N, CA, C and O atoms as a printed pandas DataFrame, in Angstrom:
     atom_number atom_name residue_name chain_id  residue_number  x_coord  y_coord  z_coord
0              1         N          MET        A               1  109.702  111.371  106.983
1              2        CA          MET        A               1  109.320  111.414  105.586
2              3         C          MET        A               1  110.544  111.017  104.751
3              4         O          MET        A               1  111.633  111.559  104.941
4              5         N          THR        A               2  110.361  110.084  103.843
5              6        CA          THR        A               2  111.439  109.680  102.944
6              7         C          THR        A               2  111.111  110.139  101.530
7              8         O          THR        A               2  109.947  110.321  101.174
8              9         N          TRP        A               3  112.145  110.320  100.741
9             10        CA          TRP        A               3  111.992  110.889   99.410
10            11         C          TRP        A               3  112.535  109.949   98.346
11            12         O          TRP        A               3  113.511  109.232   98.568
12            13         N          THR        A               4  111.887  109.964   97.186
13            14        CA          THR        A               4  112.332  109.227   96.016
14            15         C          THR        A               4  112.780  110.228   94.964
15            16         O          THR        A               4  112.112  111.235   94.727
16            17         N          THR        A               5  113.908  109.947   94.341
17            18        CA          THR        A               5  114.414  110.823   93.284
18            19         C          THR        A               5  113.707  110.501   91.978
19            20         O          THR        A               5  113.576  109.335   91.604
20            21         N          LEU        A               6  113.256  111.534   91.291
21            22        CA          LEU        A               6  112.554  111.367   90.022
22            23         C          LEU        A               6  113.204  112.278   88.983
23            24         O          LEU        A               6  113.392  113.472   89.220
24            25         N          TYR        A               7  113.540  111.705   87.837
25            26        CA          TYR        A               7  114.114  112.460   86.726
26            27         C          TYR        A               7  113.063  112.582   85.634
27            28         O          TYR        A               7  112.349  111.625   85.338
28            29         N          ILE        A               8  112.973  113.770   85.039
29            30        CA          ILE        A               8  112.000  114.026   83.976
30            31         C          ILE        A               8  112.760  114.442   82.727
31            32         O          ILE        A               8  113.703  115.230   82.787
32            33         N          ASN        A               9  112.334  113.900   81.604
33            34        CA          ASN        A               9  112.945  114.203   80.314
34            35         C          ASN        A               9  111.809  114.512   79.341
35            36         O          ASN        A               9  110.703  113.994   79.495
36            37         N          GLY        A              10  112.077  115.353   78.340
37            38        CA          GLY        A              10  111.044  115.673   77.362
38            39         C          GLY        A              10  111.589  116.494   76.210
39            40         O          GLY        A              10  112.796  116.685   76.066
40            41         N          ARG        A              11  110.668  116.970   75.400
41            42        CA          ARG        A              11  111.028  117.796   74.241
42            43         C          ARG        A              11  111.575  119.136   74.711
43            44         O          ARG        A              11  111.372  119.527   75.860
44            45         N          PRO        A              12  112.279  119.850   73.805
45            46        CA          PRO        A              12  112.842  121.155   74.177
46            47         C          PRO        A              12  111.782  122.108   74.738
47            48         O          PRO        A              12  110.671  122.212   74.217
48            49         N          GLY        A              13  112.158  122.795   75.810
49            50        CA          GLY        A              13  111.263  123.755   76.458
50            51         C          GLY        A              13  110.465  123.176   77.605
51            52         O          GLY        A              13  109.717  123.900   78.261
52            53         N          PHE        A              14  110.606  121.875   77.863
53            54        CA          PHE        A              14  109.793  121.247   78.895
54            55         C          PHE        A              14  110.175  121.707   80.303
55            56         O          PHE        A              14  109.317  121.785   81.182
56            57         N          LYS        A              15  111.458  122.011   80.522
57            58        CA          LYS        A              15  111.906  122.377   81.867
58            59         C          LYS        A              15  111.186  123.612   82.388
59            60         O          LYS        A              15  110.659  123.618   83.500
60            61         N          GLU        A              16  111.171  124.644   81.578
61            62        CA          GLU        A              16  110.539  125.894   81.994
62            63         C          GLU        A              16  109.047  125.692   82.245
63            64         O          GLU        A              16  108.497  126.211   83.217
64            65         N          ALA        A              17  108.398  124.935   81.362
65            66        CA          ALA        A              17  106.962  124.707   81.503
66            67         C          ALA        A              17  106.644  123.924   82.768
67            68         O          ALA        A              17  105.702  124.259   83.486
68            69         N          VAL        A              18  107.422  122.884   83.048
69            70        CA          VAL        A              18  107.174  122.062   84.242
70            71         C          VAL        A              18  107.471  122.857   85.505
71            72         O          VAL        A              18  106.697  122.815   86.461
72            73         N          MET        A              19  108.591  123.584   85.518
73            74        CA          MET        A              19  108.932  124.373   86.707
74            75         C          MET        A              19  107.902  125.459   86.973
75            76         O          MET        A              19  107.587  125.748   88.127
76            77         N          GLN        A              20  107.377  126.060   85.914
77            78        CA          GLN        A              20  106.349  127.091   86.086
78            79         C          GLN        A              20  105.067  126.464   86.630
79            80         O          GLN        A              20  104.425  127.027   87.517
80            81         N          LYS        A              21  104.701  125.309   86.102
81            82        CA          LYS        A              21  103.478  124.636   86.549
82            83         C          LYS        A              21  103.581  124.206   88.012
83            84         O          LYS        A              21  102.597  124.261   88.749
84            85         N          LEU        A              22  104.775  123.776   88.429
85            86        CA          LEU        A              22  104.973  123.295   89.793
86            87         C          LEU        A              22  105.570  124.355   90.713
87            88         O          LEU        A              22  106.163  124.023   91.739
88            89         N          ALA        A              23  105.417  125.631   90.351
89            90        CA          ALA        A              23  106.016  126.718   91.120
90            91         C          ALA        A              23  105.401  126.861   92.510
91            92         O          ALA        A              23  106.077  127.307   93.437
92            93         N          HIS        A              24  104.149  126.496   92.668
93            94        CA          HIS        A              24  103.524  126.614   93.989
94            95         C          HIS        A              24  104.093  125.558   94.933
95            96         O          HIS        A              24  104.492  124.476   94.502
96            97         N          ASN        A              25  104.124  125.876   96.185
97            98        CA          ASN        A              25  104.697  124.955   97.172
98            99         C          ASN        A              25  103.771  123.779   97.418
99           100         O          ASN        A              25  102.554  123.938   97.521
100          101         N          SER        A              26  104.352  122.622   97.510
101          102        CA          SER        A              26  103.603  121.419   97.817
102          103         C          SER        A              26  104.352  120.663   98.895
103          104         O          SER        A              26  105.570  120.785   99.029
104          105         N          ARG        A              27  103.616  119.891   99.650
105          106        CA          ARG        A              27  104.228  119.153  100.740
106          107         C          ARG        A              27  104.791  117.817  100.289
107          108         O          ARG        A              27  105.523  117.180  101.046
108          109         N          PHE        A              28  104.471  117.369   99.072
109          110        CA          PHE        A              28  104.907  116.030   98.704
110          111         C          PHE        A              28  105.953  115.998   97.601
111          112         O          PHE        A              28  106.274  114.914   97.114
112          113         N          TYR        A              29  106.496  117.128   97.189
113          114        CA          TYR        A              29  107.629  117.110   96.260
114          115         C          TYR        A              29  108.520  118.327   96.473
115          116         O          TYR        A              29  108.070  119.389   96.902
116          117         N          LEU        A              30  109.797  118.138   96.159
117          118        CA          LEU        A              30  110.786  119.211   96.253
118          119         C          LEU        A              30  111.507  119.326   94.915
119          120         O          LEU        A              30  111.907  118.310   94.347
120          121         N          PRO        A              31  111.681  120.540   94.402
121          122        CA          PRO        A              31  112.405  120.685   93.140
122          123         C          PRO        A              31  113.902  120.492   93.345
123          124         O          PRO        A              31  114.460  120.854   94.381
124          125         N          GLY        A              32  114.526  119.921   92.344
125          126        CA          GLY        A              32  115.980  119.759   92.340
126          127         C          GLY        A              32  116.574  120.648   91.283
127          128         O          GLY        A              32  115.978  121.656   90.901
128          129         N          SER        A              33  117.728  120.289   90.815
129          130        CA          SER        A              33  118.383  121.106   89.798
130          131         C          SER        A              33  118.072  120.576   88.404
131          132         O          SER        A              33  117.694  119.418   88.229
132          133         N          ALA        A              34  118.238  121.437   87.436
133          134        CA          ALA        A              34  118.059  121.052   86.042
134          135         C          ALA        A              34  119.417  120.634   85.501
135          136         O          ALA        A              34  120.363  121.422   85.527
136          137         N          ASP        A              35  119.525  119.413   85.015
137          138        CA          ASP        A              35  120.775  118.891   84.469
138          139         C          ASP        A              35  120.812  119.204   82.982
139          140         O          ASP        A              35  120.097  118.585   82.193
140          141         N          SER        A              36  121.645  120.165   82.600
141          142        CA          SER        A              36  121.690  120.566   81.193
142          143         C          SER        A              36  122.465  119.572   80.343
143          144         O          SER        A              36  122.251  119.499   79.133
144          145         N          GLU        A              37  123.369  118.798   80.958
145          146        CA          GLU        A              37  124.149  117.833   80.193
146          147         C          GLU        A              37  123.264  116.709   79.652
147          148         O          GLU        A              37  123.374  116.340   78.483
148          149         N          ASN        A              38  122.402  116.174   80.488
149          150        CA          ASN        A              38  121.520  115.083   80.070
150          151         C          ASN        A              38  120.118  115.571   79.732
151          152         O          ASN        A              38  119.250  114.771   79.382
152          153         N          ASP        A              39  119.892  116.878   79.834
153          154        CA          ASP        A              39  118.587  117.470   79.581
154          155         C          ASP        A              39  117.510  116.837   80.472
155          156         O          ASP        A              39  116.460  116.402   79.998
156          157         N          LEU        A              40  117.805  116.801   81.772
157          158        CA          LEU        A              40  116.898  116.215   82.753
158          159         C          LEU        A              40  116.502  117.252   83.787
159          160         O          LEU        A              40  117.235  118.204   84.055
160          161         N          LEU        A              41  115.332  117.046   84.357
161          162        CA          LEU        A              41  114.835  117.868   85.447
162          163         C          LEU        A              41  114.692  116.946   86.651
163          164         O          LEU        A              41  114.171  115.839   86.513
164          165         N          LEU        A              42  115.139  117.370   87.821
165          166        CA          LEU        A              42  115.163  116.523   89.003
166          167         C          LEU        A              42  114.135  116.995   90.028
167          168         O          LEU        A              42  114.039  118.187   90.319
168          169         N          TYR        A              43  113.371  116.051   90.570
169          170        CA          TYR        A              43  112.454  116.319   91.667
170          171         C          TYR        A              43  112.559  115.198   92.674
171          172         O          TYR        A              43  112.861  114.056   92.324
172          173         N          TRP        A              44  112.307  115.533   93.938
173          174        CA          TRP        A              44  112.199  114.514   94.975
174          175         C          TRP        A              44  110.735  114.439   95.371
175          176         O          TRP        A              44  110.091  115.456   95.629
176          177         N          ILE        A              45  110.219  113.211   95.416
177          178        CA          ILE        A              45  108.803  112.985   95.711
178          179         C          ILE        A              45  108.682  112.189   97.005
179          180         O          ILE        A              45  109.462  111.269   97.249
180          181         N          ASP        A              46  107.715  112.541   97.821
181          182        CA          ASP        A              46  107.439  111.819   99.057
182          183         C          ASP        A              46  107.074  110.371   98.728
183          184         O          ASP        A              46  106.250  110.124   97.847
184          185         N          ASN        A              47  107.678  109.425   99.426
185          186        CA          ASN        A              47  107.430  108.005   99.163
186          187         C          ASN        A              47  105.988  107.580   99.412
187          188         O          ASN        A              47  105.532  106.585   98.848
188          189         N          THR        A              48  105.268  108.318  100.248
189          190        CA          THR        A              48  103.890  107.930  100.548
190          191         C          THR        A              48  102.922  108.316   99.438
191          192         O          THR        A              48  101.780  107.857   99.421
192          193         N          LYS        A              49  103.367  109.146   98.522
193          194        CA          LYS        A              49  102.519  109.564   97.402
194          195         C          LYS        A              49  102.859  108.766   96.148
195          196         O          LYS        A              49  104.004  108.357   95.959
196          197         N          ALA        A              50  101.890  108.551   95.315
197          198        CA          ALA        A              50  102.087  107.814   94.066
198          199         C          ALA        A              50  102.617  108.761   92.984
199          200         O          ALA        A              50  102.386  109.969   93.026
200          201         N          LEU        A              51  103.318  108.194   92.035
201          202        CA          LEU        A              51  103.812  108.971   90.895
202          203         C          LEU        A              51  102.641  109.608   90.154
203          204         O          LEU        A              51  102.760  110.712   89.623
204          205         N          ARG        A              52  101.531  108.919   90.123
205          206        CA          ARG        A              52  100.333  109.440   89.453
206          207         C          ARG        A              52   99.913  110.794   90.022
207          208         O          ARG        A              52   99.502  111.681   89.273
208          209         N          ASP        A              53  100.013  110.961   91.349
209          210        CA          ASP        A              53   99.652  112.242   91.971
210          211         C          ASP        A              53  100.555  113.368   91.470
211          212         O          ASP        A              53  100.098  114.488   91.241
212          213         N          PHE        A              54  101.839  113.058   91.302
213          214        CA          PHE        A              54  102.779  114.048   90.789
214          215         C          PHE        A              54  102.449  114.400   89.344
215          216         O          PHE        A              54  102.496  115.567   88.957
216          217         N          LYS        A              55  102.117  113.393   88.554
217          218        CA          LYS        A              55  101.751  113.632   87.158
218          219         C          LYS        A              55  100.472  114.453   87.056
219          220         O          LYS        A              55  100.330  115.270   86.145
220          221         N          ILE        A              56   99.552  114.246   87.971
221          222        CA          ILE        A              56   98.317  115.038   87.985
222          223         C          ILE        A              56   98.644  116.503   88.260
223          224         O          ILE        A              56   98.038  117.398   87.671
224          225         N          GLU        A              57   99.608  116.748   89.162
225          226        CA          GLU        A              57  100.040  118.123   89.445
226          227         C          GLU        A              57  100.584  118.800   88.183
227          228         O          GLU        A              57  100.321  119.979   87.944
228          229         N          ILE        A              58  101.336  118.054   87.384
229          230        CA          ILE        A              58  101.901  118.611   86.150
230          231         C          ILE        A              58  100.800  118.838   85.117
231          232         O          ILE        A              58  100.761  119.880   84.462
232          233         N          GLY        A              59   99.923  117.877   84.977
233          234        CA          GLY        A              59   98.812  118.001   84.041
234          235         C          GLY        A              59   99.060  117.274   82.734
235          236         O          GLY        A              59  100.186  117.215   82.240
236          237         N          SER        A              60   97.996  116.723   82.185
237          238        CA          SER        A              60   98.111  115.920   80.970
238          239         C          SER        A              60   98.523  116.746   79.759
239          240         O          SER        A              60   99.208  116.237   78.872
240          241         N          LYS        A              61   98.115  118.019   79.707
241          242        CA          LYS        A              61   98.486  118.858   78.561
242          243         C          LYS        A              61  100.000  118.972   78.431
243          244         O          LYS        A              61  100.545  118.817   77.338
244          245         N          LEU        A              62  100.679  119.243   79.540
245          246        CA          LEU        A              62  102.140  119.372   79.491
246          247         C          LEU        A              62  102.803  118.027   79.237
247          248         O          LEU        A              62  103.786  117.952   78.499
248          249         N          ILE        A              63  102.286  116.976   79.830
249          250        CA          ILE        A              63  102.874  115.651   79.650
250          251         C          ILE        A              63  102.839  115.249   78.188
251          252         O          ILE        A              63  103.829  114.742   77.661
252          253         N          PHE        A              64  101.717  115.469   77.528
253          254        CA          PHE        A              64  101.610  115.080   76.126
254          255         C          PHE        A              64  102.260  116.095   75.185
255          256         O          PHE        A              64  102.827  115.711   74.162
256          257         N          LYS        A              65  102.184  117.377   75.515
257          258        CA          LYS        A              65  102.779  118.396   74.661
258          259         C          LYS        A              65  104.290  118.213   74.559
259          260         O          LYS        A              65  104.859  118.309   73.472
260          261         N          TYR        A              66  104.939  117.949   75.699
261          262        CA          TYR        A              66  106.390  117.806   75.722
262          263         C          TYR        A              66  106.845  116.352   75.763
263          264         O          TYR        A              66  108.037  116.081   75.907
264          265         N          ARG        A              67  105.911  115.417   75.636
265          266        CA          ARG        A              67  106.233  113.983   75.631
266          267         C          ARG        A              67  107.128  113.636   76.828
267          268         O          ARG        A              67  108.188  113.029   76.677
268          269         N          LEU        A              68  106.670  114.040   78.018
269          270        CA          LEU        A              68  107.464  113.848   79.227
270          271         C          LEU        A              68  107.624  112.375   79.557
271          272         O          LEU        A              68  106.691  111.583   79.428
272          273         N          GLN        A              69  108.827  112.030   79.984
273          274        CA          GLN        A              69  109.142  110.682   80.428
274          275         C          GLN        A              69  109.693  110.789   81.843
275          276         O          GLN        A              69  110.449  111.710   82.152
276          277         N          PHE        A              70  109.313  109.848   82.701
277          278        CA          PHE        A              70  109.683  109.882   84.103
278          279         C          PHE        A              70  110.556  108.673   84.435
279          280         O          PHE        A              70  110.246  107.546   84.048
280          281         N          TYR        A              71  111.648  108.920   85.156
281          282        CA          TYR        A              71  112.601  107.869   85.507
282          283         C          TYR        A              71  112.941  107.968   86.992
283          284         O          TYR        A              71  112.958  109.061   87.559
284          285         N          PHE        A              72  113.211  106.822   87.618
285          286        CA          PHE        A              72  113.656  106.812   89.008
286          287         C          PHE        A              72  115.172  106.755   89.114
287          288         O          PHE        A              72  115.711  106.857   90.216
288          289         N          SER        A              73  115.870  106.595   87.999
289          290        CA          SER        A              73  117.326  106.678   87.957
290          291         C          SER        A              73  117.695  107.357   86.643
291          292         O          SER        A              73  116.878  107.437   85.725
292          293         N          VAL        A              74  118.918  107.841   86.560
293          294        CA          VAL        A              74  119.352  108.531   85.345
294          295         C          VAL        A              74  119.268  107.549   84.181
295          296         O          VAL        A              74  119.879  106.482   84.226
296          297         N          PRO        A              75  118.511  107.904   83.132
297          298        CA          PRO        A              75  118.358  106.974   82.004
298          299         C          PRO        A              75  119.659  106.787   81.242
299          300         O          PRO        A              75  120.431  107.727   81.050
300          301         N          GLU        A              76  119.879  105.566   80.817
301          302        CA          GLU        A              76  121.057  105.249   80.007
302          303         C          GLU        A              76  120.850  105.819   78.612
303          304         O          GLU        A              76  119.749  105.758   78.067
304          305         N          GLU        A              77  121.908  106.371   78.040
305          306        CA          GLU        A              77  121.816  106.851   76.665
306          307         C          GLU        A              77  121.897  105.660   75.735
307          308         O          GLU        A              77  122.799  104.830   75.850
308          309         N          THR        A              78  120.961  105.579   74.823
309          310        CA          THR        A              78  120.982  104.485   73.868
310          311         C          THR        A              78  121.753  104.922   72.643
311          312         O          THR        A              78  121.615  106.055   72.183
312          313         N          THR        A              79  122.547  104.042   72.127
313          314        CA          THR        A              79  123.303  104.372   70.923
314          315         C          THR        A              79  122.482  103.973   69.708
315          316         O          THR        A              79  121.864  102.908   69.682
316          317         N          ALA        A              80  122.483  104.827   68.718
317          318        CA          ALA        A              80  121.697  104.577   67.510
318          319         C          ALA        A              80  122.365  103.528   66.630
319          320         O          ALA        A              80  121.698  102.843   65.854
320          321         N          VAL        A              81  123.669  103.408   66.753
321          322        CA          VAL        A              81  124.409  102.460   65.928
322          323         C          VAL        A              81  124.569  101.158   66.702
323          324         O          VAL        A              81  125.065  101.148   67.829
324          325         N          SER        A              82  124.146  100.075   66.090
325          326        CA          SER        A              82  124.320   98.770   66.708
326          327         C          SER        A              82  125.035   97.866   65.722
327          328         O          SER        A              82  124.920   98.026   64.506
328          329         N          GLU        A              83  125.758   96.934   66.257
329          330        CA          GLU        A              83  126.491   96.023   65.402
330          331         C          GLU        A              83  125.545   95.000   64.801
331          332         O          GLU        A              83  124.610   94.536   65.454
332          333         N          LEU        A              84  125.802   94.653   63.544
333          334        CA          LEU        A              84  124.975   93.667   62.853
334          335         C          LEU        A              84  125.468   92.259   63.172
335          336         O          LEU        A              84  126.662   92.027   63.368
336          337         N          THR        A              85  124.520   91.326   63.218
337          338        CA          THR        A              85  124.905   89.930   63.378
338          339         C          THR        A              85  125.439   89.423   62.048
339          340         O          THR        A              85  125.287   90.082   61.019
340          341         N          LYS        A              86  126.059   88.263   62.070
341          342        CA          LYS        A              86  126.599   87.690   60.833
342          343         C          LYS        A              86  125.483   87.425   59.829
343          344         O          LYS        A              86  125.672   87.592   58.624
344          345         N          GLN        A              87  124.330   87.015   60.325
345          346        CA          GLN        A              87  123.196   86.749   59.441
346          347         C          GLN        A              87  122.719   88.052   58.786
347          348         O          GLN        A              87  122.406   88.073   57.596
348          349         N          GLU        A              88  122.666   89.131   59.565
349          350        CA          GLU        A              88  122.249   90.420   59.018
350          351         C          GLU        A              88  123.269   90.952   58.012
351          352         O          GLU        A              88  122.895   91.522   56.987
352          353         N          GLU        A              89  124.559   90.766   58.306
353          354        CA          GLU        A              89  125.591   91.196   57.360
354          355         C          GLU        A              89  125.494   90.435   56.042
355          356         O          GLU        A              89  125.664   91.019   54.972
356          357         N          ALA        A              90  125.217   89.121   56.118
357          358        CA          ALA        A              90  125.057   88.311   54.906
358          359         C          ALA        A              90  123.853   88.786   54.105
359          360         O          ALA        A              90  123.903   88.834   52.876
360          361         N          LEU        A              91  122.772   89.136   54.795
361          362        CA          LEU        A              91  121.573   89.623   54.121
362          363         C          LEU        A              91  121.831   90.960   53.421
363          364         O          LEU        A              91  121.377   91.169   52.296
364          365         N          VAL        A              92  122.556   91.859   54.079
365          366        CA          VAL        A              92  122.886   93.151   53.478
366          367         C          VAL        A              92  123.752   92.938   52.239
367          368         O          VAL        A              92  123.535   93.579   51.210
368          369         N          LYS        A              93  124.731   92.040   52.335
369          370        CA          LYS        A              93  125.593   91.745   51.193
370          371         C          LYS        A              93  124.772   91.178   50.038
371          372         O          LYS        A              93  124.993   91.541   48.882
372          373         N          LYS        A              94  123.825   90.286   50.345
373          374        CA          LYS        A              94  122.960   89.695   49.325
374          375         C          LYS        A              94  122.107   90.768   48.647
375          376         O          LYS        A              94  121.938   90.752   47.428
376          377         N          MET        A              95  121.572   91.694   49.434
377          378        CA          MET        A              95  120.743   92.772   48.872
378          379         C          MET        A              95  121.582   93.687   47.986
379          380         O          MET        A              95  121.123   94.114   46.927
380          381         N          ASN        A              96  122.804   93.990   48.409
381          382        CA          ASN        A              96  123.686   94.839   47.597
382          383         C          ASN        A              96  124.033   94.169   46.276
383          384         O          ASN        A              96  124.075   94.824   45.235
384          385         N          THR        A              97  124.282   92.859   46.317
385          386        CA          THR        A              97  124.588   92.107   45.098
386          387         C          THR        A              97  123.390   92.115   44.155
387          388         O          THR        A              97  123.539   92.354   42.956
388          389         N          TRP        A              98  122.222   91.857   44.689
389          390        CA          TRP        A              98  121.000   91.851   43.874
390          391         C          TRP        A              98  120.780   93.217   43.243
391          392         O          TRP        A              98  120.460   93.317   42.058
392          393         N          GLU        A              99  120.953   94.278   44.044
393          394        CA          GLU        A              99  120.750   95.629   43.542
394          395         C          GLU        A              99  121.751   95.950   42.425
395          396         O          GLU        A              99  121.385   96.578   41.432
396          397         N          ALA        A             100  123.003   95.527   42.579
397          398        CA          ALA        A             100  124.022   95.780   41.563
398          399         C          ALA        A             100  123.692   95.062   40.255
399          400         O          ALA        A             100  123.999   95.571   39.176
400          401         N          GLU        A             101  123.066   93.880   40.341
401          402        CA          GLU        A             101  122.709   93.128   39.142
402          403         C          GLU        A             101  121.498   93.722   38.429
403          404         O          GLU        A             101  121.410   93.654   37.203
404          405         N          HIS        A             102  120.567   94.302   39.178
405          406        CA          HIS        A             102  119.319   94.772   38.594
406          407         C          HIS        A             102  119.267   96.267   38.262
407          408         O          HIS        A             102  118.445   96.697   37.453
408          409         N          TYR        A             103  120.126   97.035   38.874
409          410        CA          TYR        A             103  120.118   98.478   38.625
410          411         C          TYR        A             103  121.502   98.938   38.215
411          412         O          TYR        A             103  122.517   98.455   38.716
412          413         N          ARG        A             104  121.516   99.869   37.305
413          414        CA          ARG        A             104  122.777  100.460   36.899
414          415         C          ARG        A             104  123.091  101.629   37.792
415          416         O          ARG        A             104  122.241  102.493   38.006
416          417         N          HIS        A             105  124.255  101.672   38.298
417          418        CA          HIS        A             105  124.680  102.796   39.137
418          419         C          HIS        A             105  125.555  103.706   38.297
419          420         O          HIS        A             105  126.783  103.632   38.346
420          421         N          SER        A             106  124.908  104.561   37.529
421          422        CA          SER        A             106  125.668  105.502   36.697
422          423         C          SER        A             106  125.235  106.910   37.011
423          424         O          SER        A             106  124.118  107.150   37.470
424          425         N          ALA        A             107  126.118  107.820   36.761
425          426        CA          ALA        A             107  125.830  109.222   37.073
426          427         C          ALA        A             107  125.063  109.858   35.941
427          428         O          ALA        A             107  124.724  111.039   36.012
């Protein structure tokens, strides 16, 4: 039997709910540790079973309530700040100029 690593992420409180739901023993998944740094829950799933079967075990109510997301590798953190292109910077400058001409910025 071979195993696939599965990481689960979701809204606050999802770990306890998922672990409680999957507390009964199953032959096709093994619980791992909860990663508090990345807020991930780890499970190993039997390769012969589909991810859908695992999701059915969890149930649609929990998946939608906690907006669960499933990954086969640790998800990359996306940065909210991205650099603007030169065209976008020119557009922002143009909008600021227009706003300064049309609106008074007084206290």
